[in-house]
SENUDREN-719983 format. One line per field, with one value per residue (C-alpha): residue number from 0; x, y, z. Coordinates in pm, whole numbers, padded with zeros to 5 digits. Layout:
<recs>
num = [NUM / ...]
X = [X / ...]
Y = [Y / ...]
Z = [Z / ...]
</recs>
This chain:
<recs>
num = [0 / 1 / 2 / 3 / 4 / 5 / 6 / 7 / 8 / 9 / 10 / 11 / 12 / 13 / 14 / 15 / 16 / 17 / 18 / 19 / 20 / 21 / 22 / 23 / 24 / 25 / 26 / 27 / 28 / 29 / 30 / 31 / 32 / 33 / 34 / 35 / 36 / 37 / 38 / 39 / 40 / 41 / 42 / 43 / 44 / 45 / 46 / 47 / 48 / 49 / 50 / 51 / 52 / 53 / 54 / 55 / 56 / 57 / 58 / 59 / 60]
X = [-00115 / -00037 / 00308 / 00219 / -00146 / -00282 / 00008 / 00062 / -00275 / -00351 / -00035 / -00136 / -00428 / -00250 / -00259 / 00045 / -00002 / 00135 / 00063 / 00110 / 00055 / -00153 / 00069 / 00082 / 00091 / -00214 / -00105 / -00365 / -00306 / -00452 / -00344 / -00397 / -00424 / -00423 / -00422 / -00071 / -00176 / -00337 / -00176 / 00192 / 00279 / 00495 / 00514 / 00391 / 00225 / 00147 / -00070 / -00107 / -00424 / -00317 / -00069 / -00123 / -00295 / -00030 / 00255 / 00306 / 00580 / 00653 / 00866 / 00973 / 00994]
Y = [00568 / 00283 / 00192 / 00215 / 00086 / -00042 / -00294 / -00472 / -00525 / -00675 / -00860 / -01042 / -01144 / -01299 / -01018 / -00784 / -00465 / -00152 / 00218 / 00507 / 00853 / 01091 / 01350 / 01684 / 01811 / 01612 / 01348 / 01071 / 00803 / 00450 / 00110 / -00239 / -00538 / -00924 / -01249 / -01392 / -01740 / -01694 / -01424 / -01324 / -00965 / -00976 / -00630 / -00263 / -00017 / 00355 / 00554 / 00894 / 01041 / 01406 / 01296 / 01069 / 00721 / 00581 / 00657 / 00380 / 00351 / 00004 / -00181 / -00523 / -00708]
Z = [01204 / 00927 / 01077 / 01431 / 01443 / 01142 / 00995 / 01326 / 01422 / 01055 / 01079 / 01396 / 01220 / 00924 / 00683 / 00520 / 00355 / 00236 / 00228 / -00015 / 00096 / -00145 / -00339 / -00207 / 00146 / 00294 / 00533 / 00419 / 00164 / 00057 / 00230 / 00096 / 00299 / 00180 / 00363 / 00363 / 00355 / 00029 / -00138 / -00213 / -00297 / -00634 / -00732 / -00614 / -00842 / -00724 / -00994 / -00911 / -01061 / -01100 / -01391 / -01666 / -01606 / -01829 / -01573 / -01294 / -01023 / -00971 / -00709 / -00785 / -00479]
</recs>
């Protein structure tokens, strides 16, 4: 859904974004979109609420 529909739709309108699945067997998650003319993605951080809030998985761009 995200890759096929939401991201292309939002990119045509000047946004970019990324998606993270929920942990476990569910096929849902959270997406974040931002306007590329105003913001620049410098890092991604995924927090798994089922784990300690101190843990953070970070990807540098």
